[in-house]
N, C-alpha and C positions, 0 to 999 in steps of 0.2 A: 855409733849412730850414723846411718847413711843419709847423706844430704844430696839433694838434686835441685836443679833449677827448672822451674816451669814458667815459660813465657806467658804473659797475659796480653789480651787484646789481639790485634792483628799482627803478631810477631812470631818469629821462629828462633830457635837456638841453633847456632852453627859452630862447628869446630873448623877453624881455618886450616887450609892446607899449608904445607911447608912453603916458605918463600923460595922463589927460584932466583938464583944469582946469575943464570945465563939462559938465553933463549934456546929453543930447539935447534936453531941454526948454528949455535955455538957462540953467539955474541955475548960477551960478559957484561952484565949490568953493574953499574956502580952501586955501592951500598945505599946511597941516598936517592936512587931512582924510585920515583913514586908511580905506582901503577894504580889507576883510579878504580879498578875493580878487582875483587878477590874471589878465589874459589874456595869451597869448603863443603863439608858434609853436614846434613841436617841431623842434629842430635835429638831435638824435641820440637814439637809443633803445638802451638796453643790450641785450645778447644775451638776457638773462633775460626781459626784457619782450617782445622780438620773438618769442621762442619760446613764449610763454604765450598760449594762445587766449582767456583770460579778460580780457586787457588789450587792448581794441580801439584802441590808440593807435599811430600810425605817424608816420614822419617827415613833416614839413610840415603836420600837423594843427594846427588852432587849438584851444587848450584853455583852460579856466578852472581855475586852481589856487590853493590856499591857501598863502601864503608863509611860514607858521610854521616849517616845517622845510626850506625852500628854502635852498640854499647859493649865495651869489652868487660868480660867477667873473669876475674882471676880466681877461678874455682879450683884449678889444679896448677901446681907450680911450674910444670914444664910446657903447658900449652895454654892458649887463651881462647876462651869461648866468646862468642858474640851473640847478643840479643839483637836481632835485625828486624826492622819493620818489613812486612811482606812487600810493600811497594818498592823497596830497595833490592829485591831479588829480581834480576834482569833476565835470567835464563836458568833452565833446568837441563842438565845433560841427560839424554836418553839414548838407548841403543835401538836401532831399527830391528824389528822382528823379521826373522828370515822367511817365514811363511808369507808374510804380507809383501815383502819385496820380491819374492819369486813369482807372485801372481801378476805383478806389474810388467808391462812391456818394457824392454830395454830402452833407456834414454839415449838420445842422440847427442853426441859431443858437438862442440862448436864446429869442428871440421866437417861433420856430417850434414850440416844445415844447408850447404851449397846446393844439394840436389833437390831441395824442396821447391814446390811451386805453389801458387795461390790455391790450386785445387786440393792440395794436401790439407789445408786449413779446414776445408769443409768436411773432410772425412774424420777429423779428430774430435 
């Protein structure tokens, strides 16, 4: 018998990413370090979220969520799934499209702003 979890209401099902024990800069975090947000992959989306155009979250998206109201589901022994209210999803990771970024004019860095004058604002 195949079992699955279907979130109801404005909720999604997320598989939490592996916990990091060190930062990208190499700082080792203690075991008890509490990080207030967690990343994970969306496993399933409720019908309410899927039909609402204001929630741009879909299956397989990588998201950043606040675990305060997340409900852990011990569906598989080696990982924990979370049923998360959509309000607790604080960000969706996206990749910039290459075609869209090629059309934009190059951005100026902080060092390049010194050559700007007030007349430059009128042309942009």
